N, C-alpha and C positions, 0 to 999 in steps of 0.2 A: 118915044120914051117908055111908054107903057109896054110896047112890044119888046123892047130891050130887057125890061125887068122880067117879063114873062119868060123870055128866053133863058135868063139866068136861073129862074126857079126850075124850069124844065130840066136844065142841065144838072142842077144840084140833086133833083129827085132821081134823075137817071143814074147819077154817080153814087147816090146813097147806098143802095144794096151792094154795089160792087165794092165800095170802101169798107162796108161792114164785113163782107166775106173775106176781104184782104186782111183785115185786122184779126179776124177769127183764125185764118190760116197761119198768120204770123204768130199768134199766141199758141196755137197748137204745135207749131214747129219748135217754139221756145220750150213748151212743156215737154216735148219729146227729148229735147237736149238735156233738160233737168232729170228726166227719167233715166236716161242713159248714165248720167253722172251718179245718180242714186244707185243704180245697179252695180256700177264699178265700186262705189264706196261700200256697198253691202257685201260684195265679194271680198273686199279687204277687211271685213269685220268691223268697219267703221260705222256702226249702226246709227250713231248720233247724226253724222253728216248725211247718211243715206235717208234718214227720216226728214231732214230739212229739204233735201233735193226732191223727195217724193211729194212733199206738201207743196213745194213750189210748182211742180209739174201738175198737180191737181188744181191748184188755183188758176193756172193759165189755161189748161185744156178742159177742166171740169169733167174729165172722164171718170165715171164711178168705179171703173176697174182699178184705178190707182188706189182706192181705199184699201184694197187687199195688201198692196205693198206697204202702205202706211201702217196697217195693222201688224204686219209681220215685223217691221222695223221697231215699232213701239213695244211689241211683245219681247223681242230680243233685249230691249233695254229694261224689261220688267216694269213697264208703265202699263199696268193691266187695264186701268180705266180707259186710257187712250186707245189701246189695242182693241178693247171690247167695243168702243164707239165706232172705230173704223171698220171692224168686221161687220157689225150690224148695218152700217151705212152701205157697205158693199153688197150685202144680200138684199137690202131694201131697194136699192137704186139700179142694180145691174140686171139687165134682161138676160135670163137664162145663164146665171153665173156658172162658169166652168168649174169653180172650186167649191161649190155649194156644200157638199158633204164634208169636206175638210174643214171649212170655215164654221159650219154648225158644230162640229165636234170641238173645235178650238173655243168657240163661244161658250159652250157648256163648261169646259175646263176653267176658262177665265172667270166665269160667274161663280163656280164652286170655290176657286182660290180666293176671290175677293170676299165671298161670304165667310170663309174660314178665317181669313185675316181679320175681318171686322169682328168676328166672334172672339178671336184671341185678344184683340185690343180691348174689347168690353170686359173680358175676363180679368185682364190685368188691372183695369180700372176698379172692378169690383173687389179684387184682392187687396189693392192699395187702400180702398175705403175701409174694408173690413179690418185690415191690419191696424190702420190708424185708430179705429174705434176700440180695438182691444189694447192699445198702448196704455201704460200707466201715465198718470198726469205728469207734466213737465214743470220744473221749477223755473224761476227767473233766469234769463240768459240761455233758455232752451237746453238746460241740463237735466239729465235723467235722475229721478229720485233714487237714492240708495235704499236697499232693504233695511228694515229696522234692526235685524241682527247684525248687519255690517256697521251700522251707526253705533249700536250699543257696544259691540266688541272693540271697535276702533277707538271709541271714546274712553273705554276703560283702560286700554293700553296707553292712551295719551295721558290719562290721569296718573298712571303709575310712572310713566316717563317724566312727567313734570315734577312729581314728588321726589324721584331720584335726583334729578338735576338740582332741585331746590336743596335737598340734603347735602349734595356736593358743594353747592354754593356756600351753605352755612359753615361746612367744615373748612373750606378754604378761607372764609372770612375770619374764622377764629385762629387761623395758623399764625403763630407768633404772639397771640394775645396773652395777657397775664391771667393765670388761673388762681394763683395765691399771691398775696402781697403782704408786706409788713412795713414798719416805719423805715426800714433800710431800703425798701424798694420791692420790685417783683422777685418772688422766690421761685416760682414755677411758671414756665411758659407753655402754653398749649400749641400743639402742632398737628397738622393734617395727618391722619392715619390711613392705613390700608382700607378702612371702611369708607372713607371719603371717596377714594377712587372707585370702590365697588359700587357705591350708590350712583356715582356719575355714569359708570359703564352700564349699569342696569337701566338708568333713566334714558340714556341715549338709545340703547337697544330697544326699549319699549316705544319710544317715539318713532324710531325707524319702522318697527313692526306695525305701529298704528297707521303710518303713512302708506306702507305697502298694502295693508288690508283695505284701506279706502280706495287705493288705486285699482286693485284687482276687482273689487266690487263694482267700481264705476265702469270698468271695461266690460264686465259681464252684463251689466245693466244695458249698456250701449249695444252689445251684441244681440240681446234679446229684442231690442227695438228694431234691429235690421232683419230679423227673421221674417220670412214671408211663407205663409202656409198656403200652398196651392192644392186644390182638390177638385173633384168632379163637381160641377154645378150646372144649373140650367143654362147659364150664359157661356159655358165653354169648359175647357180642360185646364186644370191648374197643376203645377208641379211643386215639389218641395225643394227648398234650398235657402241659402243665405247669400246676401250681396257682399 
């Protein structure tokens, strides 16, 4: 019984290295197949699919040279961080890399691009914070405060308009009323005159002017809120414009 168990152990130990080599060869063959698929997809400009295939090939074969293909595909997709990581891994793990000079040049370009992008993003954040700090206070409902001149002028026009409408209303109310009376009855009746219509027209025009003044002032105030002043700063380059 003991001899039989020992025989089984010896057979297993003998088969172990062979089985491992067979699995490694199988994985390497599968990795090569995925690599070929990735090359075909890359040739068709399907960089997303090529990147997936190259990564499968690398996971199966663990060949560091494949990091170059991963980096190129990620670079074409403008995934700069992924491309940079793959290129750096290619140089670090490949013995005597054939594309060393090319990859070093690309790594430098990627680092510069990433740094520039980050600086631009920081500049945008700085500009937004500065713009908000310079904004005038907001009223309830997130509405922009109108300038004092607009409030005064619009209110004056509104007052004139209300007075004109009120005068017209008084004139219309007296239309047909008795101005003079006697024991025999009403001798003279009042009627609306041309002045009543004039007061009404003036009142409505003033109210319309007041509303227009307020609307234009509110629009200009909102436009001032949207202005973004970009300028040279330690954190990056800013430009001028409005949204």
